C-alpha positions in Angstrom: 61.2 93.0 81.1 58.7 94.6 79.4 60.2 94.9 75.7 60.8 91.1 76.6 56.7 90.5 77.6 56.0 92.3 74.5 58.0 90.1 72.3 56.8 87.2 73.7 53.7 87.9 72.9 54.3 89.2 69.2 55.7 85.7 68.8 52.7 83.7 70.6 50.1 85.7 68.0 52.2 84.6 65.0 49.6 82.5 62.5 46.8 82.9 65.7 43.9 81.9 63.5 45.8 79.1 61.8 46.7 77.7 65.3 43.1 78.1 66.7 41.5 76.2 63.2 44.1 73.2 64.2 43.1 72.7 67.7 39.3 73.2 66.9 39.7 70.3 64.3 41.5 68.3 66.9 39.1 69.0 69.8 36.3 68.4 67.5 37.9 65.1 66.1 38.4 63.9 69.4 35.0 64.5 70.5 33.3 62.9 67.7 35.7 59.8 68.3 34.8 59.3 71.8 31.0 60.2 71.8 30.9 57.8 68.3 32.9 54.8 70.0 32.3 54.8 73.7 28.7 53.7 75.1 27.5 56.3 77.5 30.1 59.3 77.5 28.5 62.6 77.4 30.3 65.6 76.5 30.5 68.5 79.3 29.8 71.8 77.5 28.8 73.4 74.5 29.4 71.3 71.4 30.9 74.1 69.6 31.2 77.6 71.8 34.2 76.0 74.1 37.9 77.0 74.2 39.8 75.6 71.2 42.0 73.1 72.8 39.2 71.9 75.5 37.4 68.6 76.0 35.7 67.5 79.3 33.7 64.4 79.2 31.9 62.2 81.7 31.9 58.7 81.9 29.1 58.2 84.4 29.7 54.9 86.1 33.4 55.5 86.3 35.7 57.4 88.9 37.2 60.2 86.8 40.4 60.1 89.4 41.1 56.4 89.0 40.5 56.8 85.2 43.1 59.5 84.9 45.8 57.4 86.8 45.1 54.8 84.8 45.5 56.9 81.8 48.7 58.3 83.3 50.2 54.8 83.2 49.1 54.3 80.1 51.6 57.3 78.8 47.8 59.8 78.3 48.1 62.9 80.5 44.4 63.8 81.4 42.9 65.6 84.5 39.9 64.3 86.3 36.4 66.7 86.8 36.6 70.3 86.2 39.4 73.0 86.3 37.8 74.7 88.8 37.4 71.7 91.2 41.0 69.9 91.3 41.7 68.5 94.4 38.1 68.1 95.6 36.8 65.1 96.5 33.1 66.6 96.0 31.6 66.6 92.5 32.2 69.5 90.3 30.1 72.1 91.2 30.0 73.2 87.8 29.0 70.1 86.4 26.6 69.9 88.6 25.2 73.3 87.6 24.8 72.4 83.8 22.9 69.4 84.9 25.2 66.4 85.0 24.4 64.0 88.0 26.9 63.0 90.8 28.0 59.4 88.9 28.3 62.0 85.4 30.4 64.8 87.7 32.5 61.8 89.2 33.1 60.1 86.0 34.2 63.4 84.2 37.5 63.4 82.7 39.3 67.0 80.9 41.8 66.9 78.2 43.5 69.4 76.8 45.5 70.2 73.6 47.9 72.0 72.3 49.2 73.3 68.5 51.9 70.0 68.8 49.0 67.5 69.3 48.2 65.6 66.3 45.6 63.3 64.8 47.4 60.2 65.9 47.6 60.7 69.2 44.1 61.6 69.2 43.5 58.1 67.8 46.0 56.5 70.4 44.4 58.4 73.1 40.9 57.0 71.9 41.8 53.1 72.3 43.7 53.5 75.3 40.5 55.2 77.1 39.0 52.2 75.6 40.7 49.7 76.7 41.1 51.4 80.0 37.4 51.7 80.4 37.0 47.8 79.4 38.6 47.2 82.8 35.8 49.0 85.2 
């Protein structure tokens, strides 16, 4: 078993810097698209010092859970709120701690990118989230 774990770690570390660079480019592109095209959207967390594939954005006044459900129907998988408060009906204590009010905390959506994601998928996501946002 330990040999298998070692081999798995070896394989996953191949081209790690290239994978991280790819994820950071996709993440930054997604953030620019959403913030630039969706009025009132707010990036949660530091714009650069964050995990390569992590994007958490608030849409104040929208219900993040309802937004996530509608995006799911459209084939777009996201999660509402922050990872540490998933499943809670209370606003994320982390988002509150960084200064978000209840409207922004309840309207937060978390997206996670992987090395297989593409710029075209982000374009589809941005268009999908804008369509769903207009429904509210």
